[in-house]
N, C-alpha and C positions, 0 to 999 in steps of 0.2 A: 071937481073934475075927476071923473073916473073912467078910464079907458079899458080896453082889452089888450092883454099882453101875453107873450109866450115866454115860458121859462127856458133858459139855456143853461148848460153846465158851465161852471166856473172855468175859464180858460178856453171855452169854445170860440172858434173863429166865427165872426158874424159880419162879413164885409159889407152887406147891404142893410145894416141896421145900426141904430143907436142903442148902446147897451146901458142899462141902469144896474149897477151893482149895489146890493143892499146888505149891510153888515152891522155888527155891534162893535162899538169901540171898547177900549180897555175898561171903561166904567159901566159897560152894558147898555149904553144908549144907542139907539138905532141911528145910522147915518147912511148916506148914499153917495155914489159917484156916478157921473154920466160921462161916457166916452164913445168915440167912434174911430175907426181906422181911416187912414188917408185913402181916398178913392178919387181918381181923375183930378179935377181942379180943387177938390176939398181936402184941406189939411187935417190930419189927425188932431184931436183935442180931448181934454179931460177937465172936469170941474167937480168939486166936492160940495155936498150939501148936508146940512143937519136936519133937513125936513124932507121926507120922502115925497109928499105931494108936490113940493116945489121942484124936486129933482125930476119927477115924472113930467111936469109941465115944461121944464127946460128941455127935456129929451124930446117931447112932442114938437116943440118949437124948432129944435135943431133938425129933427127928421123932416119937417115941412120945408125949412129953409134950404137944406142941403140936398133934398130929394132922395133920402134914404127910404127903403121900403117898409120899415117897421121899427118899433121900439121893443127890445127884448129885455128880459130880467134875469140877472144872475143873483141867486140868494145864497148867502153864507150859511153853512150848516148851523142849525139852531135858530135861525131867523124864520119866523112864520109870516107868510103873506097876510096882510090885513084887508078884509073886504072893502074897507073905505078907500083903498088905493085903486080899486078896479077889479077886473076879472083876470085871473092868471090861468093859462092853459099850459099843459106840458106837451112835449112832442113836436112833430114836424108840422109846418103849414101844408096846405094842399099842394102848392107849387113845389115845395121841397120833396114831398112824398112822391109826386109825379116824376121829378128829376131823378130821384133815387131809383124808382122802379124802372125808368127808361134806361138808366145806366146799367142796372142788373140785366135787363133784357138784351142790351147791346153786348154785354160781356158773354152772355149765354149763347148768343148767335155767332160769336167769333170762333 
Protein backbone atom coordinates (compact mmCIF):
# COMPACT_ATOMS: atom_id res chain seq x y z
CA UNK A 1 0.00 0.00 0.00
CA UNK A 2 1.51 3.31 -1.01
CA UNK A 3 -0.42 6.55 -0.86
CA UNK A 4 0.22 10.21 -1.44
CA UNK A 5 1.00 12.33 1.59
CA UNK A 6 1.92 15.91 2.42
CA UNK A 7 4.78 16.78 4.72
CA UNK A 8 4.13 19.18 7.60
CA UNK A 9 6.53 20.79 10.03
CA UNK A 10 7.01 19.10 13.39
CA UNK A 11 4.58 20.75 15.79
CA UNK A 12 2.36 22.17 13.03
CA UNK A 13 -1.35 22.13 13.90
CA UNK A 14 -3.28 19.81 11.58
CA UNK A 15 -6.86 19.79 12.92
CA UNK A 16 -8.41 18.09 9.87
CA UNK A 17 -5.73 15.43 9.44
CA UNK A 18 -4.25 12.31 10.94
CA UNK A 19 -0.53 12.88 11.48
CA UNK A 20 2.17 10.23 11.13
CA UNK A 21 5.42 11.23 12.81
CA UNK A 22 8.46 9.27 11.66
CA UNK A 23 11.68 9.32 13.67
CA UNK A 24 14.71 7.28 14.72
CA UNK A 25 14.91 5.79 18.18
CA UNK A 26 18.06 5.82 20.34
CA UNK A 27 19.41 2.77 18.49
CA UNK A 28 18.84 4.40 15.09
CA UNK A 29 15.85 2.25 14.13
CA UNK A 30 12.95 3.95 12.32
CA UNK A 31 9.66 4.11 14.23
CA UNK A 32 6.40 5.96 13.74
CA UNK A 33 3.57 7.43 15.76
CA UNK A 34 0.04 8.12 14.53
CA UNK A 35 -2.09 10.80 16.18
CA UNK A 36 -4.94 13.24 15.70
CA UNK A 37 -6.51 16.07 17.65
CA UNK A 38 -9.98 15.94 19.20
CA UNK A 39 -12.54 17.28 16.73
CA UNK A 40 -16.30 17.26 17.32
CA UNK A 41 -17.30 13.81 18.59
CA UNK A 42 -13.85 12.33 17.85
CA UNK A 43 -11.47 12.05 20.80
CA UNK A 44 -7.75 12.69 20.35
CA UNK A 45 -5.65 9.55 20.17
CA UNK A 46 -2.07 8.38 19.56
CA UNK A 47 -0.42 5.02 18.85
CA UNK A 48 3.19 4.00 18.24
CA UNK A 49 4.46 1.60 15.58
CA UNK A 50 7.80 -0.02 14.78
CA UNK A 51 6.79 -0.42 11.12
CA UNK A 52 6.13 2.67 8.96
CA UNK A 53 3.85 0.94 6.40
CA UNK A 54 1.76 -0.41 9.30
CA UNK A 55 1.55 3.11 10.76
CA UNK A 56 0.50 4.55 7.39
CA UNK A 57 -2.20 1.86 7.00
CA UNK A 58 -3.49 2.61 10.52
CA UNK A 59 -3.50 6.34 9.76
CA UNK A 60 -5.47 5.80 6.53
CA UNK A 61 -7.98 3.61 8.38
CA UNK A 62 -8.34 6.24 11.13
CA UNK A 63 -8.78 8.99 8.53
CA UNK A 64 -11.59 7.07 6.85
CA UNK A 65 -13.24 6.00 10.12
CA UNK A 66 -13.25 9.45 11.71
CA UNK A 67 -13.77 11.56 8.57
CA UNK A 68 -10.49 13.46 8.60
CA UNK A 69 -9.48 15.14 5.34
CA UNK A 70 -5.94 13.81 4.97
CA UNK A 71 -2.99 11.91 6.37
CA UNK A 72 0.05 14.16 6.79
CA UNK A 73 3.66 13.33 7.60
CA UNK A 74 6.08 14.90 10.10
CA UNK A 75 9.67 13.72 9.56
CA UNK A 76 12.35 14.05 12.22
CA UNK A 77 15.52 15.76 10.98
CA UNK A 78 17.80 13.11 9.53
CA UNK A 79 15.00 10.73 8.55
CA UNK A 80 14.63 10.30 4.80
CA UNK A 81 11.30 9.45 3.20
CA UNK A 82 11.36 6.04 1.51
CA UNK A 83 9.65 5.73 -1.92
CA UNK A 84 8.19 2.37 -0.82
CA UNK A 85 6.07 4.29 1.70
CA UNK A 86 4.34 6.32 -1.02
CA UNK A 87 4.64 9.81 -2.47
CA UNK A 88 5.53 12.75 -0.22
CA UNK A 89 4.78 16.33 -1.26
CA UNK A 90 5.81 19.50 0.53
CA UNK A 91 3.73 22.62 0.95
CA UNK A 92 0.07 23.50 1.03
CA UNK A 93 -2.85 21.65 -0.51
CA UNK A 94 -4.86 23.52 -3.16
CA UNK A 95 -7.61 24.23 -0.60
CA UNK A 96 -5.11 25.57 1.95
CA UNK A 97 -3.47 27.78 -0.68
CA UNK A 98 -6.88 29.17 -1.66
CA UNK A 99 -7.83 29.87 1.98
CA UNK A 100 -4.49 31.57 2.59
CA UNK A 101 -4.85 33.72 -0.54
CA UNK A 102 -8.45 34.60 0.34
CA UNK A 103 -7.36 35.65 3.84
CA UNK A 104 -4.60 37.86 2.45
CA UNK A 105 -7.05 39.42 -0.02
CA UNK A 106 -9.54 40.11 2.78
CA UNK A 107 -6.83 41.75 4.89
CA UNK A 108 -5.70 43.95 2.00
CA UNK A 109 -9.30 45.09 1.39
CA UNK A 110 -9.74 46.14 5.03
